[in-house]
TORKOL-4160 file (C-alpha; in steps of 0.2 Angstrom, whole numbers, padded with zeros to 4 digits, m for minus):
408
<pt num="1" X="m0162" Y="0051" Z="0005"/>
<pt num="2" X="m0158" Y="0047" Z="0023"/>
<pt num="3" X="m0163" Y="0059" Z="0036"/>
<pt num="4" X="m0145" Y="0059" Z="0042"/>
<pt num="5" X="m0138" Y="0064" Z="0025"/>
<pt num="6" X="m0140" Y="0079" Z="0013"/>
<pt num="7" X="m0136" Y="0084" Z="m0005"/>
<pt num="8" X="m0122" Y="0097" Z="m0001"/>
<pt num="9" X="m0123" Y="0103" Z="m0019"/>
<pt num="10" X="m0106" Y="0111" Z="m0017"/>
<pt num="11" X="m0101" Y="0107" Z="m0035"/>
<pt num="12" X="m0118" Y="0110" Z="m0043"/>
<pt num="13" X="m0117" Y="0114" Z="m0061"/>
<pt num="14" X="m0100" Y="0106" Z="m0063"/>
<pt num="15" X="m0099" Y="0093" Z="m0077"/>
<pt num="16" X="m0087" Y="0078" Z="m0075"/>
<pt num="17" X="m0083" Y="0067" Z="m0090"/>
<pt num="18" X="m0077" Y="0051" Z="m0082"/>
<pt num="19" X="m0067" Y="0038" Z="m0092"/>
<pt num="20" X="m0059" Y="0031" Z="m0077"/>
<pt num="21" X="m0061" Y="0012" Z="m0072"/>
<pt num="22" X="m0058" Y="0000" Z="m0057"/>
<pt num="23" X="m0055" Y="0011" Z="m0041"/>
<pt num="24" X="m0042" Y="0025" Z="m0042"/>
<pt num="25" X="m0051" Y="0036" Z="m0054"/>
<pt num="26" X="m0069" Y="0031" Z="m0049"/>
<pt num="27" X="m0064" Y="0035" Z="m0031"/>
<pt num="28" X="m0060" Y="0053" Z="m0037"/>
<pt num="29" X="m0076" Y="0055" Z="m0047"/>
<pt num="30" X="m0087" Y="0047" Z="m0034"/>
<pt num="31" X="m0081" Y="0060" Z="m0021"/>
<pt num="32" X="m0085" Y="0074" Z="m0034"/>
<pt num="33" X="m0102" Y="0066" Z="m0037"/>
<pt num="34" X="m0106" Y="0066" Z="m0019"/>
<pt num="35" X="m0101" Y="0084" Z="m0017"/>
<pt num="36" X="m0114" Y="0088" Z="m0031"/>
<pt num="37" X="m0105" Y="0087" Z="m0048"/>
<pt num="38" X="m0114" Y="0079" Z="m0062"/>
<pt num="39" X="m0102" Y="0064" Z="m0066"/>
<pt num="40" X="m0105" Y="0055" Z="m0082"/>
<pt num="41" X="m0096" Y="0038" Z="m0084"/>
<pt num="42" X="m0093" Y="0034" Z="m0102"/>
<pt num="43" X="m0093" Y="0015" Z="m0104"/>
<pt num="44" X="m0091" Y="0001" Z="m0116"/>
<pt num="45" X="m0108" Y="m0004" Z="m0123"/>
<pt num="46" X="m0102" Y="m0022" Z="m0122"/>
<pt num="47" X="m0101" Y="m0025" Z="m0103"/>
<pt num="48" X="m0096" Y="m0008" Z="m0097"/>
<pt num="49" X="m0080" Y="m0003" Z="m0088"/>
<pt num="50" X="m0070" Y="m0017" Z="m0082"/>
<pt num="51" X="m0075" Y="m0014" Z="m0063"/>
<pt num="52" X="m0092" Y="m0020" Z="m0067"/>
<pt num="53" X="m0086" Y="m0038" Z="m0070"/>
<pt num="54" X="m0078" Y="m0039" Z="m0052"/>
<pt num="55" X="m0087" Y="m0043" Z="m0036"/>
<pt num="56" X="m0098" Y="m0057" Z="m0030"/>
<pt num="57" X="m0115" Y="m0048" Z="m0028"/>
<pt num="58" X="m0132" Y="m0057" Z="m0032"/>
<pt num="59" X="m0129" Y="m0053" Z="m0050"/>
<pt num="60" X="m0111" Y="m0056" Z="m0054"/>
<pt num="61" X="m0105" Y="m0045" Z="m0068"/>
<pt num="62" X="m0115" Y="m0030" Z="m0072"/>
<pt num="63" X="m0120" Y="m0021" Z="m0056"/>
<pt num="64" X="m0109" Y="m0031" Z="m0045"/>
<pt num="65" X="m0105" Y="m0024" Z="m0027"/>
<pt num="66" X="m0088" Y="m0019" Z="m0032"/>
<pt num="67" X="m0094" Y="m0007" Z="m0046"/>
<pt num="68" X="m0108" Y="m0001" Z="m0034"/>
<pt num="69" X="m0097" Y="0004" Z="m0020"/>
<pt num="70" X="m0085" Y="0015" Z="m0031"/>
<pt num="71" X="m0098" Y="0022" Z="m0043"/>
<pt num="72" X="m0112" Y="0029" Z="m0032"/>
<pt num="73" X="m0121" Y="0046" Z="m0037"/>
<pt num="74" X="m0115" Y="0044" Z="m0055"/>
<pt num="75" X="m0123" Y="0043" Z="m0072"/>
<pt num="76" X="m0119" Y="0031" Z="m0086"/>
<pt num="77" X="m0118" Y="0033" Z="m0105"/>
<pt num="78" X="m0111" Y="0021" Z="m0117"/>
<pt num="79" X="m0099" Y="0024" Z="m0132"/>
<pt num="80" X="m0089" Y="0013" Z="m0143"/>
<pt num="81" X="m0072" Y="0020" Z="m0142"/>
<pt num="82" X="m0066" Y="0009" Z="m0156"/>
<pt num="83" X="m0078" Y="0018" Z="m0167"/>
<pt num="84" X="m0073" Y="0035" Z="m0174"/>
<pt num="85" X="m0091" Y="0041" Z="m0171"/>
<pt num="86" X="m0090" Y="0035" Z="m0153"/>
<pt num="87" X="m0074" Y="0045" Z="m0150"/>
<pt num="88" X="m0082" Y="0060" Z="m0159"/>
<pt num="89" X="m0096" Y="0059" Z="m0146"/>
<pt num="90" X="m0083" Y="0060" Z="m0132"/>
<pt num="91" X="m0075" Y="0075" Z="m0140"/>
<pt num="92" X="m0092" Y="0084" Z="m0141"/>
<pt num="93" X="m0095" Y="0080" Z="m0123"/>
<pt num="94" X="m0078" Y="0086" Z="m0118"/>
<pt num="95" X="m0083" Y="0103" Z="m0126"/>
<pt num="96" X="m0097" Y="0104" Z="m0113"/>
<pt num="97" X="m0087" Y="0097" Z="m0098"/>
<pt num="98" X="m0078" Y="0106" Z="m0084"/>
<pt num="99" X="m0067" Y="0090" Z="m0079"/>
<pt num="100" X="m0061" Y="0076" Z="m0089"/>
<pt num="101" X="m0053" Y="0061" Z="m0080"/>
<pt num="102" X="m0045" Y="0044" Z="m0086"/>
<pt num="103" X="m0034" Y="0031" Z="m0079"/>
<pt num="104" X="m0032" Y="0019" Z="m0093"/>
<pt num="105" X="m0016" Y="0009" Z="m0097"/>
<pt num="106" X="m0001" Y="0020" Z="m0102"/>
<pt num="107" X="m0003" Y="0028" Z="m0119"/>
<pt num="108" X="m0021" Y="0022" Z="m0122"/>
<pt num="109" X="m0030" Y="0039" Z="m0121"/>
<pt num="110" X="m0018" Y="0047" Z="m0133"/>
<pt num="111" X="m0020" Y="0032" Z="m0146"/>
<pt num="112" X="m0039" Y="0035" Z="m0145"/>
<pt num="113" X="m0036" Y="0053" Z="m0150"/>
<pt num="114" X="m0042" Y="0060" Z="m0133"/>
<pt num="115" X="m0026" Y="0067" Z="m0126"/>
<pt num="116" X="m0023" Y="0083" Z="m0117"/>
<pt num="117" X="m0018" Y="0093" Z="m0133"/>
<pt num="118" X="m0033" Y="0088" Z="m0142"/>
<pt num="119" X="m0046" Y="0091" Z="m0128"/>
<pt num="120" X="m0038" Y="0107" Z="m0122"/>
<pt num="121" X="m0039" Y="0114" Z="m0140"/>
<pt num="122" X="m0058" Y="0109" Z="m0140"/>
<pt num="123" X="m0061" Y="0116" Z="m0123"/>
<pt num="124" X="m0047" Y="0128" Z="m0115"/>
<pt num="125" X="m0057" Y="0128" Z="m0099"/>
<pt num="126" X="m0057" Y="0109" Z="m0096"/>
<pt num="127" X="m0048" Y="0102" Z="m0081"/>
<pt num="128" X="m0039" Y="0087" Z="m0089"/>
<pt num="129" X="m0035" Y="0074" Z="m0075"/>
<pt num="130" X="m0025" Y="0058" Z="m0077"/>
<pt num="131" X="m0021" Y="0045" Z="m0064"/>
<pt num="132" X="m0005" Y="0035" Z="m0069"/>
<pt num="133" X="0004" Y="0020" Z="m0061"/>
<pt num="134" X="0021" Y="0028" Z="m0062"/>
<pt num="135" X="0025" Y="0046" Z="m0066"/>
<pt num="136" X="0031" Y="0053" Z="m0083"/>
<pt num="137" X="0050" Y="0052" Z="m0083"/>
<pt num="138" X="0050" Y="0037" Z="m0071"/>
<pt num="139" X="0059" Y="0021" Z="m0078"/>
<pt num="140" X="0043" Y="0012" Z="m0076"/>
<pt num="141" X="0031" Y="0025" Z="m0084"/>
<pt num="142" X="0025" Y="0012" Z="m0096"/>
<pt num="143" X="0021" Y="m0002" Z="m0084"/>
<pt num="144" X="0004" Y="m0007" Z="m0078"/>
<pt num="145" X="0000" Y="m0004" Z="m0060"/>
<pt num="146" X="m0014" Y="m0009" Z="m0048"/>
<pt num="147" X="m0016" Y="m0005" Z="m0029"/>
<pt num="148" X="m0004" Y="m0018" Z="m0023"/>
<pt num="149" X="0010" Y="m0013" Z="m0035"/>
<pt num="150" X="0009" Y="0005" Z="m0030"/>
<pt num="151" X="0009" Y="0000" Z="m0012"/>
<pt num="152" X="0025" Y="m0011" Z="m0015"/>
<pt num="153" X="0034" Y="0002" Z="m0025"/>
<pt num="154" X="0028" Y="0018" Z="m0015"/>
<pt num="155" X="0035" Y="0012" Z="0002"/>
<pt num="156" X="0019" Y="0006" Z="0011"/>
<pt num="157" X="0024" Y="m0012" Z="0011"/>
<pt num="158" X="0041" Y="m0009" Z="0017"/>
<pt num="159" X="0035" Y="m0002" Z="0033"/>
<pt num="160" X="0020" Y="m0013" Z="0036"/>
<pt num="161" X="0022" Y="m0030" Z="0046"/>
<pt num="162" X="0030" Y="m0038" Z="0061"/>
<pt num="163" X="0047" Y="m0033" Z="0066"/>
<pt num="164" X="0059" Y="m0045" Z="0057"/>
<pt num="165" X="0045" Y="m0052" Z="0046"/>
<pt num="166" X="0041" Y="m0051" Z="0028"/>
<pt num="167" X="0033" Y="m0035" Z="0020"/>
<pt num="168" X="0014" Y="m0035" Z="0021"/>
<pt num="169" X="0001" Y="m0026" Z="0010"/>
<pt num="170" X="m0010" Y="m0015" Z="0020"/>
<pt num="171" X="m0028" Y="m0019" Z="0020"/>
<pt num="172" X="m0034" Y="m0002" Z="0015"/>
<pt num="173" X="m0032" Y="0002" Z="m0003"/>
<pt num="174" X="m0021" Y="0017" Z="m0001"/>
<pt num="175" X="m0014" Y="0014" Z="m0019"/>
<pt num="176" X="m0031" Y="0016" Z="m0027"/>
<pt num="177" X="m0042" Y="0026" Z="m0015"/>
<pt num="178" X="m0028" Y="0036" Z="m0008"/>
<pt num="179" X="m0022" Y="0041" Z="m0025"/>
<pt num="180" X="m0040" Y="0045" Z="m0031"/>
<pt num="181" X="m0043" Y="0057" Z="m0016"/>
<pt num="182" X="m0027" Y="0066" Z="m0019"/>
<pt num="183" X="m0033" Y="0069" Z="m0037"/>
<pt num="184" X="m0050" Y="0075" Z="m0030"/>
<pt num="185" X="m0040" Y="0089" Z="m0020"/>
<pt num="186" X="m0031" Y="0094" Z="m0036"/>
<pt num="187" X="m0046" Y="0095" Z="m0046"/>
<pt num="188" X="m0055" Y="0106" Z="m0033"/>
<pt num="189" X="m0040" Y="0118" Z="m0032"/>
<pt num="190" X="m0039" Y="0119" Z="m0051"/>
<pt num="191" X="m0058" Y="0122" Z="m0053"/>
<pt num="192" X="m0056" Y="0136" Z="m0040"/>
<pt num="193" X="m0042" Y="0144" Z="m0050"/>
<pt num="194" X="m0050" Y="0142" Z="m0067"/>
<pt num="195" X="m0065" Y="0152" Z="m0061"/>
<pt num="196" X="m0053" Y="0166" Z="m0059"/>
<pt num="197" X="m0042" Y="0163" Z="m0075"/>
<pt num="198" X="m0054" Y="0155" Z="m0087"/>
<pt num="199" X="m0041" Y="0142" Z="m0091"/>
<pt num="200" X="m0040" Y="0124" Z="m0087"/>
<pt num="201" X="m0025" Y="0114" Z="m0084"/>
<pt num="202" X="m0017" Y="0096" Z="m0085"/>
<pt num="203" X="m0016" Y="0086" Z="m0069"/>
<pt num="204" X="m0007" Y="0070" Z="m0067"/>
<pt num="205" X="m0004" Y="0060" Z="m0051"/>
<pt num="206" X="0005" Y="0043" Z="m0051"/>
<pt num="207" X="0000" Y="0030" Z="m0039"/>
<pt num="208" X="0018" Y="0027" Z="m0034"/>
<pt num="209" X="0021" Y="0045" Z="m0031"/>
<pt num="210" X="0005" Y="0046" Z="m0020"/>
<pt num="211" X="0011" Y="0033" Z="m0009"/>
<pt num="212" X="0027" Y="0042" Z="m0006"/>
<pt num="213" X="0016" Y="0056" Z="0001"/>
<pt num="214" X="0007" Y="0044" Z="0012"/>
<pt num="215" X="0023" Y="0037" Z="0019"/>
<pt num="216" X="0032" Y="0053" Z="0022"/>
<pt num="217" X="0033" Y="0051" Z="0040"/>
<pt num="218" X="0045" Y="0036" Z="0038"/>
<pt num="219" X="0057" Y="0048" Z="0029"/>
<pt num="220" X="0060" Y="0057" Z="0045"/>
<pt num="221" X="0068" Y="0041" Z="0052"/>
<pt num="222" X="0080" Y="0040" Z="0037"/>
<pt num="223" X="0084" Y="0059" Z="0039"/>
<pt num="224" X="0090" Y="0056" Z="0057"/>
<pt num="225" X="0098" Y="0039" Z="0055"/>
<pt num="226" X="0102" Y="0036" Z="0037"/>
<pt num="227" X="0093" Y="0019" Z="0038"/>
<pt num="228" X="0076" Y="0014" Z="0031"/>
<pt num="229" X="0062" Y="0012" Z="0044"/>
<pt num="230" X="0060" Y="m0005" Z="0051"/>
<pt num="231" X="0043" Y="m0014" Z="0050"/>
<pt num="232" X="0034" Y="m0014" Z="0066"/>
<pt num="233" X="0043" Y="0002" Z="0072"/>
<pt num="234" X="0037" Y="0020" Z="0072"/>
<pt num="235" X="0048" Y="0033" Z="0064"/>
<pt num="236" X="0054" Y="0038" Z="0082"/>
<pt num="237" X="0062" Y="0021" Z="0087"/>
<pt num="238" X="0055" Y="0006" Z="0097"/>
<pt num="239" X="0038" Y="0010" Z="0105"/>
<pt num="240" X="0038" Y="0011" Z="0124"/>
<pt num="241" X="0027" Y="m0003" Z="0131"/>
<pt num="242" X="0013" Y="m0005" Z="0132"/>
<pt num="243" X="0011" Y="0001" Z="0114"/>
<pt num="244" X="0004" Y="m0014" Z="0104"/>
<pt num="245" X="m0012" Y="m0024" Z="0100"/>
<pt num="246" X="m0017" Y="m0036" Z="0114"/>
<pt num="247" X="m0027" Y="m0051" Z="0113"/>
<pt num="248" X="m0045" Y="m0051" Z="0120"/>
<pt num="249" X="m0059" Y="m0064" Z="0124"/>
<pt num="250" X="m0066" Y="m0074" Z="0116"/>
<pt num="251" X="m0050" Y="m0076" Z="0106"/>
<pt num="252" X="m0057" Y="m0074" Z="0088"/>
<pt num="253" X="m0047" Y="m0068" Z="0073"/>
<pt num="254" X="m0051" Y="m0050" Z="0077"/>
<pt num="255" X="m0053" Y="m0050" Z="0096"/>
<pt num="256" X="m0039" Y="m0038" Z="0099"/>
<pt num="257" X="m0037" Y="m0020" Z="0105"/>
<pt num="258" X="m0023" Y="m0008" Z="0102"/>
<pt num="259" X="m0017" Y="0001" Z="0118"/>
<pt num="260" X="m0006" Y="0017" Z="0116"/>
<pt num="261" X="0004" Y="0022" Z="0131"/>
<pt num="262" X="0012" Y="0038" Z="0126"/>
<pt num="263" X="0030" Y="0039" Z="0131"/>
<pt num="264" X="0028" Y="0057" Z="0134"/>
<pt num="265" X="0014" Y="0055" Z="0147"/>
<pt num="266" X="0018" Y="0045" Z="0162"/>
<pt num="267" X="0000" Y="0047" Z="0168"/>
<pt num="268" X="m0005" Y="0034" Z="0155"/>
<pt num="269" X="0006" Y="0021" Z="0164"/>
<pt num="270" X="0000" Y="0026" Z="0181"/>
<pt num="271" X="m0018" Y="0024" Z="0175"/>
<pt num="272" X="m0015" Y="0007" Z="0167"/>
<pt num="273" X="m0007" Y="0001" Z="0182"/>
<pt num="274" X="m0023" Y="0004" Z="0192"/>
<pt num="275" X="m0034" Y="m0004" Z="0179"/>
<pt num="276" X="m0024" Y="m0020" Z="0178"/>
<pt num="277" X="m0023" Y="m0022" Z="0197"/>
<pt num="278" X="m0004" Y="m0017" Z="0198"/>
<pt num="279" X="m0005" Y="0000" Z="0207"/>
<pt num="280" X="0012" Y="m0004" Z="0216"/>
<pt num="281" X="0021" Y="m0002" Z="0199"/>
<pt num="282" X="0013" Y="0015" Z="0195"/>
<pt num="283" X="0028" Y="0025" Z="0202"/>
<pt num="284" X="0041" Y="0012" Z="0203"/>
<pt num="285" X="0056" Y="0020" Z="0194"/>
<pt num="286" X="0060" Y="0003" Z="0186"/>
<pt num="287" X="0043" Y="0005" Z="0176"/>
<pt num="288" X="0039" Y="0023" Z="0176"/>
<pt num="289" X="0055" Y="0028" Z="0167"/>
<pt num="290" X="0052" Y="0025" Z="0149"/>
<pt num="291" X="0070" Y="0018" Z="0145"/>
<pt num="292" X="0069" Y="0005" Z="0159"/>
<pt num="293" X="0051" Y="0000" Z="0154"/>
<pt num="294" X="0057" Y="m0003" Z="0137"/>
<pt num="295" X="0070" Y="m0015" Z="0143"/>
<pt num="296" X="0055" Y="m0024" Z="0152"/>
<pt num="297" X="0044" Y="m0024" Z="0136"/>
<pt num="298" X="0040" Y="m0043" Z="0137"/>
<pt num="299" X="0036" Y="m0042" Z="0155"/>
<pt num="300" X="0025" Y="m0027" Z="0153"/>
<pt num="301" X="0016" Y="m0034" Z="0138"/>
<pt num="302" X="0013" Y="m0050" Z="0147"/>
<pt num="303" X="0005" Y="m0041" Z="0161"/>
<pt num="304" X="m0007" Y="m0031" Z="0150"/>
<pt num="305" X="m0011" Y="m0046" Z="0139"/>
<pt num="306" X="m0016" Y="m0056" Z="0155"/>
<pt num="307" X="m0029" Y="m0042" Z="0159"/>
<pt num="308" X="m0035" Y="m0040" Z="0141"/>
<pt num="309" X="m0038" Y="m0058" Z="0139"/>
<pt num="310" X="m0051" Y="m0057" Z="0153"/>
<pt num="311" X="m0062" Y="m0044" Z="0143"/>
<pt num="312" X="m0069" Y="m0042" Z="0126"/>
<pt num="313" X="m0061" Y="m0029" Z="0114"/>
<pt num="314" X="m0076" Y="m0017" Z="0117"/>
<pt num="315" X="m0074" Y="m0019" Z="0136"/>
<pt num="316" X="m0055" Y="m0015" Z="0135"/>
<pt num="317" X="m0058" Y="0000" Z="0124"/>
<pt num="318" X="m0072" Y="0007" Z="0135"/>
<pt num="319" X="m0063" Y="0004" Z="0151"/>
<pt num="320" X="m0046" Y="0010" Z="0146"/>
<pt num="321" X="m0053" Y="0024" Z="0135"/>
<pt num="322" X="m0063" Y="0030" Z="0150"/>
<pt num="323" X="m0048" Y="0031" Z="0161"/>
<pt num="324" X="m0040" Y="0043" Z="0148"/>
<pt num="325" X="m0028" Y="0031" Z="0140"/>
<pt num="326" X="m0030" Y="0029" Z="0121"/>
<pt num="327" X="m0036" Y="0012" Z="0116"/>
<pt num="328" X="m0045" Y="0006" Z="0100"/>
<pt num="329" X="m0054" Y="m0011" Z="0097"/>
<pt num="330" X="m0049" Y="m0020" Z="0081"/>
<pt num="331" X="m0065" Y="m0018" Z="0072"/>
<pt num="332" X="m0069" Y="m0028" Z="0056"/>
<pt num="333" X="m0082" Y="m0024" Z="0043"/>
<pt num="334" X="m0095" Y="m0034" Z="0053"/>
<pt num="335" X="m0092" Y="m0024" Z="0069"/>
<pt num="336" X="m0093" Y="m0008" Z="0060"/>
<pt num="337" X="m0109" Y="m0012" Z="0051"/>
<pt num="338" X="m0116" Y="m0018" Z="0068"/>
<pt num="339" X="m0113" Y="m0001" Z="0076"/>
<pt num="340" X="m0130" Y="0008" Z="0074"/>
<pt num="341" X="m0123" Y="0025" Z="0077"/>
<pt num="342" X="m0114" Y="0025" Z="0060"/>
<pt num="343" X="m0131" Y="0023" Z="0051"/>
<pt num="344" X="m0140" Y="0036" Z="0062"/>
<pt num="345" X="m0126" Y="0048" Z="0059"/>
<pt num="346" X="m0126" Y="0044" Z="0040"/>
<pt num="347" X="m0109" Y="0038" Z="0039"/>
<pt num="348" X="m0115" Y="0021" Z="0033"/>
<pt num="349" X="m0129" Y="0022" Z="0021"/>
<pt num="350" X="m0139" Y="0010" Z="0011"/>
<pt num="351" X="m0138" Y="0010" Z="m0008"/>
<pt num="352" X="m0154" Y="0002" Z="m0015"/>
<pt num="353" X="m0150" Y="m0006" Z="m0032"/>
<pt num="354" X="m0158" Y="m0019" Z="m0043"/>
<pt num="355" X="m0143" Y="m0030" Z="m0040"/>
<pt num="356" X="m0147" Y="m0029" Z="m0021"/>
<pt num="357" X="m0145" Y="m0017" Z="m0006"/>
<pt num="358" X="m0128" Y="m0012" Z="m0001"/>
<pt num="359" X="m0124" Y="m0004" Z="0015"/>
<pt num="360" X="m0108" Y="0006" Z="0012"/>
<pt num="361" X="m0098" Y="0020" Z="0020"/>
<pt num="362" X="m0101" Y="0037" Z="0012"/>
<pt num="363" X="m0090" Y="0053" Z="0010"/>
<pt num="364" X="m0087" Y="0056" Z="0029"/>
<pt num="365" X="m0085" Y="0075" Z="0030"/>
<pt num="366" X="m0101" Y="0082" Z="0037"/>
<pt num="367" X="m0108" Y="0098" Z="0029"/>
<pt num="368" X="m0119" Y="0108" Z="0042"/>
<pt num="369" X="m0119" Y="0092" Z="0053"/>
<pt num="370" X="m0123" Y="0079" Z="0039"/>
<pt num="371" X="m0113" Y="0069" Z="0027"/>
<pt num="372" X="m0117" Y="0069" Z="0008"/>
<pt num="373" X="m0131" Y="0057" Z="0003"/>
<pt num="374" X="m0128" Y="0041" Z="m0007"/>
<pt num="375" X="m0138" Y="0037" Z="m0022"/>
<pt num="376" X="m0136" Y="0021" Z="m0032"/>
<pt num="377" X="m0123" Y="0017" Z="m0045"/>
<pt num="378" X="m0130" Y="0018" Z="m0062"/>
<pt num="379" X="m0135" Y="0003" Z="m0073"/>
<pt num="380" X="m0125" Y="0002" Z="m0089"/>
<pt num="381" X="m0130" Y="0016" Z="m0101"/>
<pt num="382" X="m0144" Y="0020" Z="m0090"/>
<pt num="383" X="m0143" Y="0039" Z="m0094"/>
<pt num="384" X="m0137" Y="0039" Z="m0112"/>
<pt num="385" X="m0153" Y="0047" Z="m0119"/>
<pt num="386" X="m0155" Y="0060" Z="m0105"/>
<pt num="387" X="m0136" Y="0065" Z="m0105"/>
<pt num="388" X="m0135" Y="0066" Z="m0124"/>
<pt num="389" X="m0150" Y="0076" Z="m0124"/>
<pt num="390" X="m0145" Y="0088" Z="m0110"/>
<pt num="391" X="m0127" Y="0090" Z="m0115"/>
<pt num="392" X="m0127" Y="0088" Z="m0134"/>
<pt num="393" X="m0145" Y="0092" Z="m0139"/>
<pt num="394" X="m0149" Y="0075" Z="m0146"/>
<pt num="395" X="m0167" Y="0069" Z="m0149"/>
<pt num="396" X="m0173" Y="0052" Z="m0144"/>
<pt num="397" X="m0172" Y="0047" Z="m0162"/>
<pt num="398" X="m0154" Y="0053" Z="m0163"/>
<pt num="399" X="m0149" Y="0042" Z="m0149"/>
<pt num="400" X="m0159" Y="0027" Z="m0156"/>
<pt num="401" X="m0150" Y="0029" Z="m0173"/>
<pt num="402" X="m0133" Y="0029" Z="m0164"/>
<pt num="403" X="m0138" Y="0013" Z="m0155"/>
<pt num="404" X="m0144" Y="0005" Z="m0170"/>
<pt num="405" X="m0127" Y="0009" Z="m0178"/>
<pt num="406" X="m0118" Y="0001" Z="m0164"/>
<pt num="407" X="m0110" Y="0017" Z="m0159"/>
<pt num="408" X="m0117" Y="0017" Z="m0141"/>
């Protein structure tokens, strides 16, 4: 364990039965695992969950980086869900679990005989969680959905991109990871309630619905104007310049820095004028007045760009930030991995895995000064014997018999 990380054990003793796949569900269960829950993935003995075949790690397929980054801190067992005995195993595990989660294609979990009614009858204390693409009652509830579909249908793409340009898919996987984190919150709240009532409940979050939550700021613009928010615009109208990303040297694809000049703080403008060598404009009413400066947007942005092009993005952020004006360098994954303080603070940790080491961001909330520790993602079926022994009281011979029969 990294000296900069801890095992917070907030959820010690909580058992999570994880039938999720790809990213939305695994994001949720990874957070629960990093907070101390025992998360057991139930995987297909022939290849594992579909996320294992994605990625371009040293060993493409099983244990690829894609699977590793969303399944740290978990355990893996195998069960053939096309076999009645495999489904029976999952039902037995559900009797011992605190949380059950799935994000299979619509209707699949019910066809397997593992729906809410079945598992709730077996274990009334169980928190039963489902991540959907579209909500029950939606005209699209039977459609398949992935991150980009949710971002398109949930409002994110419509407000992302250049003014007058085509919609753009945001780089962050808000459709997947964002939805998974909302489910994590709901599970934690339900566990808290269950400890008082003794009864579990059914949770569902649709990826499309989750995106409405993340784009709710844009709805304020519609409430005021009756018009959808334009791309490249904040919900409060055109940004008063300078309020944009500006080019920096040496001119690479990510050599940019965002400078935010708050229209409510004229001091920001005065400080910027001093930095770029135009002090005579600091109190000039043609520039100090926000509406007049907006009319000069092209001129103002050209002045700022002329200065930023003389500096690297890190220099721009340091100089302008030190003057009390918000500024942020556009940092790519290489920049972030090269920043040593992320590692010394435990925000980026190394997952040591047979497929290769993976430096990755971890759960960023600090507990008593340290974030949760990352442990490596499991090999396929790595914990089958241990988990079946601990949860179901099976012997090594019992597990071997199931394997010989093709059940696990």
